[in-house]
Backbone bond lengths (Angstrom), bond angles and torsions (degrees), N, CA, C in turn:
res aa  C-N    CA-C-N  psi(-1)  N-CA   C-N-CA  omega(-1)  CA-C   N-CA-C  phi
1 M - - - 1.503 - - 1.499 108.14 -
2 R 1.257 119.87 164.81 1.458 123.74 -173.32 1.673 108.01 -86.18
3 T 1.265 112.41 148.73 1.356 115.88 177.45 1.491 116.25 -78.16
4 P 1.332 119.88 167.12 1.564 115.83 -171.28 1.676 102.51 -72.75
5 L 1.289 124.10 -30.08 1.452 121.88 174.92 1.608 106.07 -62.30
6 D 1.233 117.89 -49.05 1.468 115.83 -178.54 1.564 113.36 -57.87
7 R 1.343 113.01 -44.15 1.422 119.37 175.73 1.522 112.47 -53.18
8 L 1.323 111.18 -48.37 1.543 118.84 176.65 1.450 115.57 -52.99
9 R 1.335 112.67 -49.07 1.523 123.18 177.80 1.524 108.97 -58.08
10 H 1.356 113.51 -46.26 1.455 121.03 -171.03 1.624 103.98 -68.01
11 A 1.310 118.40 -45.93 1.573 122.95 -178.51 1.504 109.40 -62.92
12 L 1.353 123.21 -45.24 1.377 125.39 -174.93 1.575 111.42 -74.67
13 L 1.308 121.99 -39.06 1.358 122.58 175.47 1.553 108.07 -60.83
14 F 1.388 113.76 -47.83 1.312 116.13 -178.99 1.556 121.35 -52.68
15 E 1.437 109.15 -50.99 1.447 117.35 174.97 1.492 118.70 -69.48
16 I 1.398 118.35 -34.57 1.509 119.60 175.36 1.438 110.50 -59.88
17 L 1.362 116.68 -50.67 1.516 116.50 -176.43 1.447 112.26 -66.13
18 A 1.215 116.33 -38.93 1.509 118.77 179.89 1.420 117.17 -65.43
19 F 1.464 118.71 -38.17 1.371 127.07 166.54 1.542 109.09 -42.54
20 F 1.346 116.18 -61.19 1.445 116.45 -169.52 1.560 114.45 -70.62
21 L 1.287 116.55 -2.24 1.438 122.66 175.28 1.611 108.84 -101.79
22 V 1.251 117.27 -41.24 1.540 122.91 -166.93 1.534 108.75 -82.33
23 V 1.273 121.16 -31.93 1.498 117.92 178.74 1.453 114.82 -62.48
24 P 1.321 120.42 -60.40 1.440 118.95 179.00 1.523 114.74 -64.44
25 L 1.388 115.59 -34.30 1.457 112.31 175.98 1.593 114.17 -68.21
26 G 1.347 111.71 -38.36 1.487 112.80 178.88 1.476 115.34 -65.76
27 A 1.379 114.40 -40.38 1.396 120.12 178.99 1.533 110.30 -60.09
28 L 1.304 117.20 -49.30 1.399 120.44 174.09 1.597 121.12 -61.63
29 A 1.259 109.30 -37.85 1.531 115.18 178.22 1.504 113.22 -72.74
30 F 1.366 116.56 -40.22 1.497 118.91 -177.59 1.485 118.74 -101.25
31 H 1.359 115.42 1.22 1.496 122.81 177.85 1.442 108.87 57.16
32 M 1.388 110.12 57.26 1.571 118.67 -178.55 1.455 103.30 -122.61
33 P 1.346 122.01 154.34 1.434 122.05 169.17 1.595 111.64 -60.48
34 M 1.239 110.92 148.13 1.508 115.67 178.77 1.615 108.38 -62.70
35 Q 1.194 119.68 -39.23 1.474 120.86 178.66 1.537 115.97 -58.77
36 H 1.515 114.27 -35.23 1.368 116.68 178.50 1.576 108.36 -73.28
37 M 1.305 117.98 -37.10 1.446 124.86 -176.43 1.534 103.44 -68.38
38 G 1.333 114.52 -38.94 1.561 118.98 176.39 1.498 117.09 -54.04
39 V 1.380 115.82 -43.14 1.272 125.03 -175.76 1.606 105.83 -78.66
40 V 1.231 122.94 -43.01 1.424 120.34 172.52 1.493 115.69 -66.52
41 A 1.245 118.28 -26.03 1.531 124.31 171.31 1.430 111.85 -73.07
42 L 1.375 122.50 -33.28 1.397 124.80 -171.90 1.679 106.09 -84.33
43 V 1.287 112.07 -39.19 1.490 114.07 177.51 1.446 106.64 -68.85
44 S 1.392 117.83 -40.70 1.469 116.13 -176.81 1.472 114.82 -70.52
45 A 1.413 116.47 -28.07 1.424 124.91 -176.23 1.675 101.87 -74.60
46 T 1.262 116.64 -39.78 1.502 116.43 -177.04 1.521 108.80 -67.87
47 L 1.460 119.99 -43.21 1.425 117.20 178.65 1.571 111.66 -70.01
48 A 1.384 114.56 -30.17 1.382 117.92 -177.61 1.476 111.86 -73.30
49 T 1.286 119.59 -30.65 1.512 125.68 175.15 1.397 108.29 -60.50
50 I 1.379 120.22 -55.92 1.431 125.37 -179.27 1.572 108.34 -54.97
51 W 1.350 116.06 -50.28 1.411 122.90 -176.14 1.602 111.35 -58.93
52 N 1.385 108.19 -44.10 1.410 116.56 179.86 1.459 114.90 -57.30
53 M 1.387 121.75 -47.57 1.367 128.48 174.63 1.506 113.97 -58.93
54 L 1.408 115.38 -52.83 1.385 119.24 174.81 1.640 119.53 -55.68
55 F 1.350 110.77 -48.37 1.407 123.20 -174.56 1.538 101.46 -66.33
56 N 1.225 126.05 -61.51 1.456 129.43 -174.54 1.531 114.09 -52.34
57 H 1.199 111.97 -39.15 1.514 119.18 174.68 1.547 113.47 -63.99
58 G 1.316 108.78 -48.47 1.554 116.49 173.99 1.470 115.04 -63.92
59 F 1.310 114.87 -46.63 1.557 117.58 176.17 1.556 109.08 -56.03
60 D 1.282 118.31 -46.10 1.492 122.52 -169.01 1.441 105.46 -70.63
61 R 1.362 120.00 -36.25 1.424 123.21 177.82 1.513 113.88 -61.72
62 V 1.383 112.71 -41.37 1.402 117.59 -177.50 1.632 105.64 -77.70
63 M 1.262 124.59 -34.03 1.448 118.65 171.01 1.439 113.84 -60.54
64 K 1.272 118.16 -49.39 1.473 126.81 -178.71 1.534 110.30 -55.19
65 H 1.377 115.40 -36.72 1.392 122.15 177.85 1.629 112.95 -72.06
66 L 1.380 111.16 -43.87 1.394 115.85 -172.81 1.508 115.63 -80.23
67 Q 1.442 117.24 -33.34 1.368 126.97 -176.28 1.446 121.56 -121.07
68 G 1.335 111.16 -10.70 1.538 117.02 -177.52 1.426 115.63 78.49
69 T 1.358 123.32 7.28 1.358 124.62 172.09 1.564 108.99 -153.21
70 T 1.325 110.29 163.47 1.540 113.21 176.49 1.576 110.16 -102.62
71 A 1.240 121.20 7.89 1.359 123.23 179.55 1.552 105.69 -71.35
72 K 1.418 113.59 130.55 1.463 119.61 -173.09 1.486 116.24 -109.02
73 T 1.230 117.53 136.54 1.539 119.53 173.56 1.514 111.43 -76.69
74 P 1.245 122.28 169.98 1.304 124.97 -175.36 1.637 106.51 -65.57
75 A 1.269 120.52 -43.72 1.551 123.02 170.68 1.544 107.81 -52.79
76 Q 1.281 122.06 -44.52 1.421 119.93 -168.36 1.564 106.47 -72.64
77 R 1.308 114.73 -36.90 1.595 122.04 173.39 1.537 111.11 -56.60
78 V 1.243 117.52 -35.41 1.431 120.71 176.49 1.369 111.84 -70.10
79 L 1.338 115.77 -56.09 1.515 123.52 179.68 1.604 107.24 -56.46
80 H 1.202 121.15 -35.87 1.551 124.08 -178.51 1.602 103.65 -67.80
81 A 1.354 119.09 -46.12 1.424 119.66 -179.00 1.546 116.61 -61.51
82 V 1.354 108.54 -47.31 1.570 122.29 175.84 1.570 109.87 -58.84
83 L 1.234 117.91 -48.37 1.620 119.89 178.74 1.515 109.14 -63.64
84 F 1.276 114.56 -44.30 1.496 116.03 -177.88 1.491 114.93 -57.51
85 E 1.490 111.42 -48.80 1.391 118.46 -178.76 1.531 111.11 -67.07
86 I 1.260 120.24 -37.34 1.561 114.95 178.97 1.498 113.42 -62.79
87 G 1.343 118.10 -36.40 1.554 119.93 -178.58 1.541 101.43 -67.60
88 L 1.331 118.39 -45.11 1.500 118.29 -165.51 1.614 106.17 -73.45
89 L 1.192 119.91 -34.59 1.488 125.37 168.02 1.435 121.12 -45.77
90 M 1.327 111.01 -43.83 1.528 125.88 -177.07 1.599 104.61 -63.42
91 V 1.370 115.82 -39.83 1.406 117.76 -174.12 1.530 109.44 -85.06
92 L 1.265 119.96 -43.58 1.520 119.12 -171.66 1.534 114.89 -80.59
93 M 1.252 125.93 -26.73 1.352 129.26 -176.23 1.522 108.70 -51.66
94 P 1.419 121.28 -57.24 1.457 125.67 -179.18 1.549 110.17 -56.19
95 F 1.388 117.85 -41.90 1.472 122.18 -175.46 1.649 106.98 -66.75
96 I 1.283 117.66 -42.67 1.471 117.35 -173.96 1.561 108.50 -71.12
97 A 1.399 116.42 -37.06 1.495 113.62 175.39 1.504 111.76 -62.01
98 W 1.258 124.68 -45.27 1.386 135.65 -174.32 1.542 105.88 -61.20
99 Y 1.456 116.32 -61.35 1.359 118.77 -174.98 1.462 120.42 -68.18
100 L 1.366 118.38 -28.66 1.460 121.41 -178.10 1.475 103.63 -98.53
101 G 1.396 126.45 -4.19 1.513 121.79 178.45 1.535 104.97 62.30
102 V 1.382 119.51 45.35 1.461 117.37 171.59 1.553 106.22 -118.20
103 T 1.348 117.37 168.64 1.417 120.23 179.83 1.547 107.56 -70.89
104 L 1.351 117.24 162.59 1.381 123.37 174.64 1.641 116.57 -57.03
105 W 1.344 108.64 -39.06 1.452 117.26 166.82 1.435 117.03 -55.72
106 Q 1.478 120.99 -49.78 1.326 119.91 176.89 1.561 112.11 -63.49
107 A 1.375 117.84 -36.57 1.298 121.19 -175.82 1.511 109.14 -66.92
108 L 1.368 116.51 -38.92 1.460 121.65 174.26 1.446 109.34 -61.82
109 V 1.229 126.96 -39.59 1.569 125.26 -178.92 1.529 105.95 -69.53
110 M 1.381 117.79 -42.36 1.314 119.29 178.82 1.653 112.59 -59.58
111 D 1.343 110.66 -51.92 1.486 116.75 -178.35 1.521 110.88 -61.56
112 L 1.333 117.64 -40.99 1.427 118.33 176.24 1.494 117.66 -62.47
113 S 1.413 111.36 -33.19 1.442 114.78 171.34 1.545 115.31 -72.44
114 F 1.245 113.47 -34.21 1.563 114.36 173.71 1.567 104.84 -71.24
115 A 1.238 125.06 -37.20 1.443 124.17 179.70 1.496 110.52 -63.06
116 A 1.296 117.38 -42.60 1.466 118.53 178.71 1.589 114.91 -60.01
117 F 1.344 105.81 -44.59 1.543 119.12 169.02 1.559 110.62 -47.73
118 Y 1.278 108.84 -64.93 1.501 117.90 -177.12 1.414 115.46 -57.63
119 M 1.349 123.02 -38.73 1.409 126.46 178.77 1.491 113.11 -61.13
120 V 1.294 117.21 -42.02 1.538 121.39 170.56 1.416 109.07 -67.23
121 Y 1.347 116.33 -53.63 1.479 118.05 -179.21 1.572 110.86 -49.14
122 A 1.425 110.82 -56.42 1.428 116.07 -176.47 1.587 116.14 -56.52
123 L 1.216 116.97 -35.92 1.471 124.55 176.73 1.510 107.96 -60.28
124 G 1.337 119.80 -50.99 1.337 129.40 -177.91 1.488 113.48 -66.65
125 F 1.353 114.13 -52.13 1.444 118.24 -178.13 1.481 111.70 -65.76
126 N 1.421 122.87 -39.54 1.487 124.62 -176.37 1.593 106.36 -71.56
127 W 1.220 119.37 -39.31 1.402 121.19 175.62 1.521 112.92 -56.96
128 L 1.408 112.49 -48.91 1.442 116.36 -177.78 1.456 110.91 -67.90
129 Y 1.414 120.09 -42.18 1.442 122.99 -179.65 1.534 109.08 -62.71
130 D 1.349 125.06 -33.74 1.414 123.44 175.30 1.447 107.82 -68.74
131 K 1.222 126.08 -35.93 1.415 126.43 175.39 1.536 117.42 -66.09
132 L 1.396 113.58 -38.69 1.450 116.75 178.01 1.523 112.64 -81.58
133 F 1.378 115.56 -29.06 1.523 121.55 -177.51 1.449 111.85 -120.09
134 P 1.318 124.57 51.60 1.449 125.35 -175.04 1.518 114.81 -57.67
135 L 1.244 121.25 147.46 1.424 122.52 172.25 1.534 114.10 -79.30
136 P 1.213 131.60 145.60 1.301 132.05 176.46 1.472 115.55 -47.53
137 E 1.435 117.48 -39.95 1.386 120.20 -177.37 1.576 113.07 -65.73
138 W 1.348 111.98 -24.85 1.549 118.11 -175.88 1.515 104.73 -76.09
139 R 1.310 120.56 -38.92 1.555 123.80 -178.86 1.364 111.31 -57.54
140 E 1.363 118.86 -37.65 1.410 124.87 -175.81 1.490 109.96 -72.54
141 A 1.329 117.87 -37.05 1.402 126.09 -166.82 1.655 112.00 -71.15
């Protein structure tokens, strides 16, 4: 399993790269000022970083328990991304509605749009991260 320091590196890299993509894209897509999208992105990134570390640790523990390894198949990577985003959606939607002064429906549409972006991004980022920083147990398999 990954060390706490490796999990921190993973989470920070994930959120920093995403921030520089999501702020301009979100401002453009939702006709919001960049600074508002920046605040939403910063708060979302902070909450997502905490959730990322907790969720990934739990997911890996379950995988290790069920199959003896944390190596993921493509289907498991998709499941991982979907479950992560569902949990994050439940936290972020009320914040987005409140901060941007939009309805819960609008916040849901925005949050689902961000979730779709992040699912694709997470799938690619995590796959690349695992290739760049493989665990010793994966090299042996």
